[in-house]
C-alpha positions in Angstrom: 159.3 115.5 129.6 156.4 113.6 131.2 156.6 109.9 130.3 153.2 109.1 131.4 151.7 111.5 128.9 149.9 109.6 125.7 151.6 110.0 122.5 150.4 113.0 120.4 149.2 111.6 117.1 151.5 112.3 114.2 150.3 113.3 111.0 149.1 110.3 109.2 146.7 107.4 110.1 146.3 108.2 113.6 145.3 111.9 113.0 142.9 110.7 110.2 141.4 108.3 112.5 140.9 111.0 114.9 139.4 113.5 112.4 137.0 110.9 110.8 135.7 110.0 114.4 135.3 113.7 115.3 133.5 114.4 111.9 131.2 111.1 112.7 130.2 112.5 116.0 129.3 115.9 114.4 127.2 114.1 111.8 125.4 112.2 114.3 124.7 115.3 116.4 123.4 117.0 113.2 121.0 114.1 112.5 119.7 114.0 116.0 119.0 117.9 115.8 117.3 117.5 112.4 115.1 114.5 113.7 114.1 116.4 116.8 113.1 119.4 114.7 111.1 117.4 112.4 109.3 115.4 115.3 108.3 118.3 117.5 105.3 119.3 115.3 102.1 120.5 117.3 98.6 119.3 116.6 98.5 120.8 113.2 101.6 119.1 112.0 101.3 116.8 109.0 101.0 113.4 110.7 102.0 111.5 107.4 105.3 113.8 107.4 106.0 112.6 110.8 105.7 109.0 110.1 107.7 109.2 106.9 110.5 110.8 109.0 110.2 108.1 111.7 110.4 105.5 108.8 113.4 107.4 107.6 115.0 107.3 110.8 114.4 103.6 111.5 115.5 102.7 108.0 118.8 104.8 108.7 119.3 103.3 112.4 117.3 100.3 112.5 118.9 99.1 115.8 117.9 102.3 117.8 115.1 101.4 120.2 113.9 105.2 120.3 112.9 105.6 116.9 110.3 102.4 117.3 109.1 104.1 120.5 108.3 107.4 118.9 106.5 105.7 115.9 104.7 103.4 118.3 103.5 106.3 120.4 102.4 108.2 117.4 100.7 105.3 115.9 98.9 104.7 119.5 97.7 108.4 119.2 96.3 107.9 115.9 94.2 105.0 117.2 96.3 102.1 115.6 97.2 100.0 118.7 98.0 96.9 116.7 100.8 98.5 114.8 101.8 100.5 117.9 102.1 97.2 119.8 104.4 95.9 116.8 106.7 98.9 117.2 107.0 98.6 120.8 107.7 95.0 120.7 110.6 96.0 118.2 111.9 98.7 120.5 111.9 96.2 123.5 113.9 93.6 121.4 116.5 96.3 120.6 116.5 98.0 123.9 117.3 94.5 125.5 120.2 93.9 123.3 121.5 97.5 123.9 121.2 96.7 127.8 123.2 93.5 127.4 126.1 95.1 125.7 126.1 98.5 127.2 128.1 99.3 130.1 125.6 102.1 131.7 122.5 101.6 129.4 120.8 104.5 130.8 119.0 105.5 127.4 118.5 101.9 126.6 116.5 101.5 130.0 114.5 104.7 129.2 113.5 103.5 125.9 112.6 100.0 127.2 110.5 101.6 130.1 108.7 103.9 127.5 108.2 100.8 125.4 106.6 98.7 128.2 104.3 101.5 129.0 103.2 102.1 125.5 102.8 98.3 125.0 100.6 98.1 128.2 98.4 100.9 126.9 98.2 99.4 123.3 97.1 96.0 124.7 94.5 97.8 126.9 93.0 99.6 123.9 93.1 96.4 121.7 91.1 94.5 124.6 88.6 97.5 124.9 87.6 97.1 121.3 84.6 95.1 120.4 85.1 92.3 117.6 83.0 94.1 115.3 85.1 97.2 115.2 88.1 95.4 113.5 88.1 95.5 109.7 87.8 91.6 108.6 90.2 91.2 105.8 88.3 87.6 105.0 84.8 86.7 104.4 83.2 85.9 107.9 81.7 82.6 108.3 77.9 82.7 109.4 78.6 81.6 112.9 81.3 84.3 113.1 78.8 87.0 112.2 76.2 85.8 114.7 78.8 85.8 117.3 79.6 89.5 116.4 75.9 90.6 116.3 75.6 89.4 120.0 78.0 92.1 121.0 
C-alpha cells in the first residue's frame, strides 16, 4: 500500500462536501450555458429581454465584471454612453479586485481590457454629442439656453 496517496473520503462529511462541490460546479456550468444562450440573440432579439437577462445576472453575481462589461457594451450599442460608462466603471472596479486576489487573473484581465476599451468608446461618444442633444431634467437658465443656441 502506498503511503503517499491521499486518503479516500469515507462516507460522511468528506464525501458530502465532495458531492456538494461537484453539484455546485455543475450548477455554475448550467447557469453559464443558460446565460450565453440568452445573450446570443441577433439583431431581431428583444433588447429589453437581453437587458433583463443581464440585470438578473448582475443581481445573481454582482461581483462578476463580465456581466457589467456585457451590459455596458449593449447599452453602448443602444446609444446610451452615460449608462454604458457607469457599467464599465463598475466592471473595472470588480476586475481590479479580482486581479488583486487571483493567482492567474486571465479572465479578470480580459474583462478589465474590454471595460477600458468600452469606457474609452463611451467617453468619445459623450464628447461628440452637442449639449442640446442631452435631455435636461431641470429648467434651463436663460444664459444656458443662449449658450446652447450658439452650437
